[in-house]
C-alpha positions in Angstrom: 80.4 -2.6 19.2 81.3 1.1 19.1 78.5 3.5 17.9 79.5 6.5 16.0 78.1 10.0 16.6 76.1 9.9 13.4 74.6 6.5 14.2 73.6 7.8 17.7 71.9 10.9 16.2 70.0 8.8 13.7 68.8 6.3 16.3 67.7 9.2 18.6 65.8 10.8 15.6 64.0 7.5 14.9 62.9 7.1 18.6 61.8 10.7 18.7 59.7 10.2 15.5 58.1 7.1 16.9 57.2 8.9 20.1 55.6 11.8 18.2 53.6 9.3 16.1 52.4 7.5 19.2 51.2 10.7 20.9 49.6 12.1 17.7 47.7 8.8 17.2 46.6 8.7 20.9 45.4 12.3 20.7 43.4 11.5 17.5 41.8 8.5 19.2 40.8 10.6 22.2 39.2 13.2 20.0 37.2 10.6 18.1 35.9 9.2 21.4 34.9 12.6 22.6 33.0 13.2 19.3 31.2 9.9 19.7 30.2 10.8 23.2 28.9 14.2 22.0 27.1 12.5 19.0 25.1 10.2 21.2 22.9 13.0 22.4 23.4 15.6 19.7 23.7 15.9 16.0 24.1 18.7 13.6 21.6 19.3 10.8 22.4 19.9 7.1 23.1 23.6 6.4 20.1 25.2 4.7 20.6 26.6 1.3 20.3 30.3 0.9 17.5 31.8 -1.2 13.8 31.2 -1.5 12.2 29.2 1.3 15.3 29.2 3.5 16.6 26.0 1.9 14.0 23.5 0.7 14.5 20.1 2.3 16.9 21.5 5.0 16.4 20.9 8.7 15.7 24.3 10.1 14.6 25.7 13.4 12.8 28.8 14.6 13.9 31.7 12.5 15.2 29.4 9.8 18.5 28.7 11.6 20.2 25.3 11.5 20.3 23.7 14.9 21.1 20.7 17.1 18.5 17.9 17.4 18.9 15.5 20.2 18.7 17.6 23.4 21.7 18.2 25.7 25.2 18.2 24.3 26.7 16.4 27.2 26.0 13.2 29.0 23.2 10.9 27.9 20.7 12.7 25.6 16.9 12.1 25.6 15.6 8.8 24.4 12.6 10.1 22.4 12.1 12.4 19.4 8.7 13.9 19.1 7.6 13.9 15.5 4.6 15.6 14.0 3.8 14.5 10.5 0.1 15.2 9.8 -0.9 18.8 9.5 -2.4 21.1 6.9 -0.5 24.2 5.7 -3.7 26.4 5.6 -4.5 25.8 9.3 -2.6 24.0 11.9 -1.3 24.2 15.5 2.2 22.8 15.0 3.7 25.7 16.9 1.4 25.1 19.9 2.1 21.4 19.9 5.8 22.1 19.9 5.5 24.7 22.7 3.4 22.3 24.8 6.0 19.5 24.6 9.0 21.7 25.0 7.5 23.5 27.9 7.1 20.3 29.8 10.2 18.5 28.5 12.6 21.1 27.1 15.3 18.5 26.4 13.2 16.5 23.9 13.9 17.0 20.2 10.8 18.1 18.3 10.6 17.5 14.6 7.8 18.6 12.2 7.9 16.9 8.9 6.4 18.1 5.7 6.5 17.0 2.0 7.2 20.5 0.8 8.1 23.8 2.5 4.9 24.9 4.3 3.2 28.2 3.2 2.5 30.2 5.2 5.7 29.3 7.0 5.5 27.5 10.3 6.3 29.6 13.4 8.2 27.2 15.7 9.5 27.8 19.2 13.2 27.5 19.9 14.2 23.8 20.0 11.7 22.7 17.4 12.8 21.9 13.9 11.2 21.5 10.4 12.3 18.7 8.0 11.1 19.1 4.4 11.2 15.8 2.5 11.2 17.1 -1.1 14.8 17.0 -2.4 16.8 20.1 -3.4 19.5 19.8 -6.1 21.9 21.9 -4.1 21.9 19.7 -1.0 23.2 16.3 -0.1 20.6 13.4 0.0 20.7 13.1 3.8 19.4 16.6 4.2 15.9 15.3 3.2 16.0 11.8 4.7 14.4 11.7 8.1 16.5 8.7 9.4 19.5 11.1 9.4 17.7 13.6 11.6 16.6 11.3 14.4 19.3 10.2 16.8 17.1 8.9 19.7 16.1 5.4 20.5 12.4 6.0 20.1 10.0 8.2 18.1 6.8 9.6 19.4 4.3 10.2 16.6 1.8 12.9 17.6 -1.2 14.4 15.8 -1.7 18.1 15.2 -3.3 19.9 18.1 -2.3 17.5 20.8 -0.8 18.8 24.1 1.5 17.2 26.8 0.0 17.8 30.2 1.7 14.9 32.1 5.5 15.1 31.7 6.0 11.5 32.8 3.5 10.1 30.3 6.2 9.5 27.7 8.2 7.3 30.2 5.1 5.3 30.8 4.9 4.5 27.0 8.6 3.7 27.0 8.2 1.2 29.9 5.2 -0.4 28.2 7.1 -0.9 24.9 10.3 -2.1 26.6 8.2 -4.6 28.6 7.1 -6.3 25.5 10.7 -7.3 24.8 11.2 -8.7 21.3 7.6 -9.9 20.9 5.1 -9.0 18.2 4.0 -5.7 19.9 6.3 -3.2 18.3 4.2 -0.1 18.9 2.4 1.4 21.9 -0.3 4.0 21.7 -2.3 6.3 24.0 -5.6 8.0 23.2 -6.0 11.7 22.6 -9.0 13.0 24.6 -11.7 15.3 23.2 -11.1 14.0 19.7 -12.5 11.1 17.7 -12.4 8.1 20.0 -9.5 5.8 19.0 -10.5 2.3 18.0 -8.5 -0.9 17.9 -8.8 -2.7 14.6 -7.6 -5.9 13.0 -6.0 -5.3 9.6 -5.4 -8.1 7.1 -3.4 -7.1 4.0 -3.5 -9.5 1.1 -1.1 -8.1 -1.6 -1.8 -11.0 -3.9 -5.4 -9.9 -4.1 -4.6 -6.2 -3.9 -6.9 -5.9 -0.8 -6.7 -4.5 2.8 -9.5 -5.6 5.2 -10.2 -3.8 8.4 -12.4 -5.4 11.1 -13.3 -4.4 14.7 -11.2 -5.6 17.5 -11.7 -5.4 21.3 -11.0 -1.9 22.5 -11.5 0.4 25.4 -9.6 -1.7 27.9 -6.0 -1.1 29.0 -3.6 -3.2 27.0 -5.8 -3.9 24.0 -3.6 -5.5 21.3 -4.5 -5.2 17.6 -2.9 -4.5 14.2 -4.2 -1.0 13.4 -5.8 2.1 15.0 -8.6 4.4 13.9 -8.9 7.8 15.5 -6.6 10.2 17.2 -3.7 8.6 19.2 -0.1 9.2 20.1 2.1 6.3 19.0 5.5 5.3 20.3 7.8 3.2 18.1 11.5 2.3 18.1 13.5 4.4 15.7 15.1 1.4 14.2 11.7 -0.2 13.5 10.2 3.0 12.0 13.1 3.5 9.5 13.2 -0.1 8.6 9.7 0.4 6.9 9.7 1.0 3.2 7.8 4.3 3.6 8.3 5.3 7.2 6.5 8.7 7.0 3.9 8.2 4.3 0.6 10.1 4.4 -2.0 9.4 5.7 0.4 8.4 8.5 -1.7 5.8 10.3 -2.8 4.1 7.0 0.7 4.0 5.8 2.2 2.9 9.0 -0.2 0.0 9.8 -0.3 -1.4 6.3 3.4 -1.9 6.6 3.5 -3.1 10.2 0.6 -5.6 9.5 2.6 -7.1 6.7 5.5 -7.7 9.0 3.3 -9.3 11.7 3.8 -6.4 14.1 1.1 -5.4 16.6 0.2 -2.2 18.4 -0.9 -2.0 22.1 -3.5 0.6 22.9 -3.4 1.8 26.5 -6.3 3.3 28.4 -3.9 5.7 30.1 -1.9 7.9 30.0 -4.1 10.2 27.9 -3.0 13.2 25.9 -5.2 16.2 25.6 -6.3 18.3 22.7 -7.7 21.7 23.4 -8.1 22.7 19.8 -11.4 21.2 18.8 -12.6 21.1 16.2 -9.1 21.2 14.5 -10.4 23.4 11.7 -12.2 26.7 12.3 -14.5 26.7 9.3 -16.5 24.2 7.3 -14.5 25.2 4.2 -11.2 24.3 5.8 -12.7 21.0 7.1 -13.8 20.3 3.5 -10.3 21.1 2.2 -8.7 18.8 4.8 -11.2 15.9 3.9 -10.5 16.4 0.2 -6.7 16.2 0.7 -7.1 13.2 3.0 -9.0 11.4 0.3 -6.4 12.3 -2.4 -3.5 11.3 -0.1 -5.3 8.0 0.7 -5.8 7.2 -3.0 -2.2 8.0 -3.8 -0.8 5.9 -1.0 -3.0 2.9 -1.7 -2.1 2.9 -5.4 1.6 3.2 -4.5 1.2 0.2 -2.2 -0.6 -1.8 -4.9 -3.9 -1.8 -3.0 -7.0 -1.4 -5.0 -9.7 -2.3 -2.5 -10.2 -1.3 1.1 -12.9 -3.0 3.3 -13.7 -0.7 6.2 -14.9 -2.0 9.6 -18.4 -0.9 8.9 -18.5 -2.9 5.7 -18.0 0.0 3.3 -15.7 -0.5 0.4 -13.2 1.9 -1.1 -11.8 1.3 -4.6 -8.6 2.6 -6.0 -8.4 0.7 -9.3 -10.0 0.9 -12.7 -13.6 1.8 -13.4 -15.9 2.1 -16.4 -14.3 5.6 -17.1 -10.7 4.4 -16.9 -8.5 1.8 -18.7 -8.2 -1.6 -17.1 -5.3 -2.2 -14.7 -3.2 -4.2 -17.0 -2.0 -4.0 -20.6 -2.1 -6.3 -23.6 -1.6 -9.9 -22.4 1.4 -11.7 -23.9 1.7 -15.5 -23.9 -1.6 -15.9 -22.0 0.2 -14.5 -19.0 -0.9 -11.0 -17.7 1.7 -8.8 -16.2 0.4 -9.1 -12.6 1.2 -12.9 -12.5 4.9 -12.0 -12.8 4.4 -9.9 -9.6 3.0 -12.9 -7.8 -0.4 -11.2 -7.8 -3.8 -12.2 -9.1 -6.4 -10.3 -11.1 -7.1 -7.0 -9.4 -10.5 -7.0 -7.6 -11.7 -3.9 -9.6 -11.1 -5.9 -12.8 -12.9 -8.9 -11.4 -15.8 -6.7 -10.5 -15.9 -5.3 -14.0 -15.9 -8.8 -15.5 -18.7 -9.9 -13.2 -20.8 -6.9 -14.1 -20.2 -7.5 -17.8 -21.0 -11.2 -17.6 -24.2 -10.6 -15.8 -25.2 -8.0 -18.2 -24.4 -10.1 -21.3 -26.1 -13.3 -19.9 -29.3 -11.3 -19.2 -29.4 -10.0 -22.7 -28.7 -13.5 -24.2 -31.4 -15.1 -22.1 -34.1 -12.4 -22.8 -33.2 -12.6 -26.6 -33.5 -16.4 -26.7 -29.8 -17.1 -27.4 -28.6 -20.4 -26.0 -25.3 -20.1 -24.3 -23.1 -22.0 -21.9 -20.0 -21.3 -19.8 -16.9 -22.2 -21.8 -13.3 -23.1 -21.1 -11.6 -21.5 -18.1 -14.9 -19.7 -17.2 -16.6 -23.1 -16.7 -13.6 -24.2 -14.8 -13.9 -21.3 -12.5 -17.6 -22.0 -12.0 -16.9 -25.6 -11.0 -13.9 -24.8 -8.8 -14.9 -21.4 -7.3 -18.5 -20.7 -8.4 -16.8 -17.6 -9.7 -14.2 -16.3 -12.1 -10.8 -18.0 -11.6 -8.9 -15.5 -9.3 -6.1 -15.0 -11.9 -8.3 -15.0 -15.1 -8.6 -11.8 -17.2 -11.7 -12.5 -19.4 -14.8 -14.6 -19.6 -15.7 -17.0 -22.3 -19.3 -18.1 -23.3 -20.3 -20.5 -26.1 -23.4 -19.7 -28.1 -25.4 -21.4 -30.8 -24.6 -19.7 -34.2 -28.2 -20.2 -35.4 -29.5 -18.1 -32.5 -27.5 -15.0 -33.3 -30.3 -13.4 -35.4 -32.5 -13.4 -32.2 -30.2 -10.8 -30.5 -30.4 -7.2 -31.7 -26.9 -6.5 -30.2 -25.3 -9.3 -32.3 -27.1 -9.7 -35.6 -25.9 -6.5 -37.2 -22.3 -6.7 -36.1 -20.8 -7.8 -39.4 -18.5 -4.7 -39.2 -17.9 -2.0 -36.7 -19.1 -1.9 -33.1 -22.1 -0.9 -31.1 -22.0 1.1 -27.9 -25.3 0.3 -26.1 -27.3 2.6 -23.8 -25.4 1.3 -20.8 -21.9 2.0 -22.2 -21.0 -1.6 -23.1 -19.3 -2.1 -26.4 -20.5 -4.9 -28.7 -18.2 -5.8 -31.6 -17.2 -8.6 -34.0 -13.6 -9.5 -33.0 -10.8 -8.8 -35.4 -9.0 -11.9 -34.3 -11.5 -14.3 -35.7 -15.2 -15.2 -36.2 -16.5 -14.5 -32.7 -18.0 -11.6 -30.7 -16.6 -9.5 -27.9 -18.5 -7.3 -25.3 -16.3 -4.8 -23.6 -17.0 -3.2 -20.2 -16.8 0.3 -21.8 -15.0 2.3 -24.5 -12.3 3.2 -22.0 -12.1 -0.2 -20.2 -11.5 -3.2 -22.4 -12.2 -5.9 -19.9 -14.5 -8.2 -21.9 -16.7 -11.3 -22.4 -16.0 -13.3 -25.6 -18.9 -15.0 -27.3 -17.9 -18.1 -29.4 -20.5 -19.2 -32.0 -20.7 -23.0 -32.4 -22.9 -25.1 -34.6 -23.7 -28.8 -34.6 -22.4 -31.1 -37.4 -23.2 -34.8 -37.2 -23.7 -34.5 -33.5 -20.4 -32.6 -32.9 -20.2 -28.9 -31.9 -17.8 -27.1 -34.1 -17.0 -23.6 -35.3 -15.2 -21.7 -38.0 -12.5 -20.0 -36.0 -10.0 -21.8 -33.8 -7.3 -20.6 -31.5 -4.1 -22.1 -30.4 -5.4 -22.9 -26.9 -5.5 -26.6 -26.2 -9.0 -26.4 -24.8 -10.4 -25.0 -28.1 -11.6 -28.2 -29.6 -14.8 -29.8 -31.0 -17.0 -31.7 -28.5 -20.2 -33.9 -28.7 -23.4 -31.9 -28.7 -24.9 -34.2 -26.0 -23.0 -32.0 -23.4 -25.5 -29.3 -24.2 -28.6 -31.4 -24.2 -29.7 -30.3 -21.9 -27.9 -27.2 -20.6 -28.0 -27.1 -16.7 -28.0 -24.1 -14.4 -25.0 -23.6 -12.1 -23.8 -20.9 -9.7 -21.4 -18.4 -11.2 -20.3 -14.9 -10.0 -23.4 -14.4 -7.9 -26.0 -15.5 -10.5 -27.3 -18.7 -12.0 -25.8 -19.4 -15.5 -26.0 -22.3 -17.9 -23.3 -24.8 -18.4 -22.8 -28.3 -19.9 -24.7 -31.1 -18.3 -21.6 -33.1 -17.4 -19.1 -30.4 -16.6 -16.3 -32.6 -15.3 -16.2 -34.8 -18.4 -16.5 -31.7 -20.6 -13.6 -30.0 -18.8 -11.4 -33.1 -18.9 -12.1 -33.5 -22.6 -10.8 -30.0 -23.1 -8.1 -29.6 -20.5 -7.1 -33.1 -19.5 -7.8 -35.4 -16.6 -7.7 -33.9 -13.1 -8.0 -30.4 -14.2 -10.6 -29.4 -11.6 -8.4 -30.6 -8.7 -5.1 -29.3 -10.1 -5.2 -25.5 -10.7 -2.5 -24.0 -12.8 -1.8 -20.7 -14.6 -2.7 -20.5 -18.3 0.9 -20.8 -19.5 3.1 -22.7 -17.0 6.1 -22.4 -19.3 6.1 -18.7 -18.6 4.8 -18.6 -15.0 3.9 -21.6 -12.9 1.4 -21.5 -10.0 3.0 -22.3 -6.6 0.2 -24.4 -5.1 1.8 -24.4 -1.7 0.7 -20.7 -1.3 -3.0 -21.4 -2.1 
């Protein structure tokens, strides 16, 4: 077939275009590969905003200039980012820490992290950067998120005032962590000398019971493995693990870190060596600054624990710290709907501070009833708790006591409560309930955790009353259950209950109630007994 001149030119143009497209595509691919190579060891920070503070939330270096974090811009970059999270604005040694690490290992990225822009501003050496976590409306979200500013495989968490004297110490930590493979040890730590001795602890976090419990573990020998640390230490963790935590850089750092790692079943290995030094001791130059630091630590701990839903901390020495309700504050939950408090929907039980308040109120009320000559007995779910737990049912939110109606005039706190309420000398509030013909004793005017007193009277050998609720257990019963009343253990004291408590409970709740626990309203929320 004969090809015309026009056809030949058209064919040549098509071939030329295809060649051009091929070479352009090849060039673009090569450029992307080069960028990836550069990006492995380097990365560029978000540009700081102009104006006050040099750009809140921006990643900035010495002199407020944006810089590269990740070390060298060619070849394989460093494997570790040194990160300093815990320091106080009013007195710190962040600049000295950065200088020490960068003097020994100039290629290491050094990142100081603060919630807000420090004042006075930090003075950082070249190569060190500051990341402020508080967002700024003029910057993209990644400018304030630390996971975008760490490009290395590992993160070395260091305390304020620490120094690096042995350049190869970091490699030792990396080898130890890599040697653990994919096992439960996900963190490796080394002690800081001349500071508070670091201690290995076991930490058990029970979110259902709002409680974290610390207990001593073996420490002092190389390779001690535990779930938490107390004291000054340098901690190495994989970057991926750190930023897979819900709150990777919460404060206080160790409290935040180990609560989250313990819940994931991770462990920390505490080495005897290498050690890191700390020439700045004490960390604060005056008693006033130490007091300020202690006060801020206490405030930060309370804020962190409340955000994690932890209301009780048991320390290794047996001390308790509480972060829930008290006599001066409202209770931890609101008005109960459908006999199902809000915490049950969160798969949690009654907060321990609320249980503590209920126990205190119950002991107080029972003491007054006994000294006043008012016959009482544990009723309903409270009796069920005494039989099953010798305590309040772990998910219950009030206490019920039955009393003899005819004994009410014996008690000064009850006999004049036809209307209004009485706040006694100890801050407990006694009142006639508005819901019916019974009495209620509240923990305080602020905290409405309460004990209900239900007046019964005998009629033809049957105990009855004038006000009934819709609860299935609220029924009449033979008086012989109360003749005699018998002592039983409840909430740390001896209280009175019916003489045949199993028959009494099965009359009210049904057969097998003691052995088959269930939430008050299974139609709304059912107890998963497999988790008991």
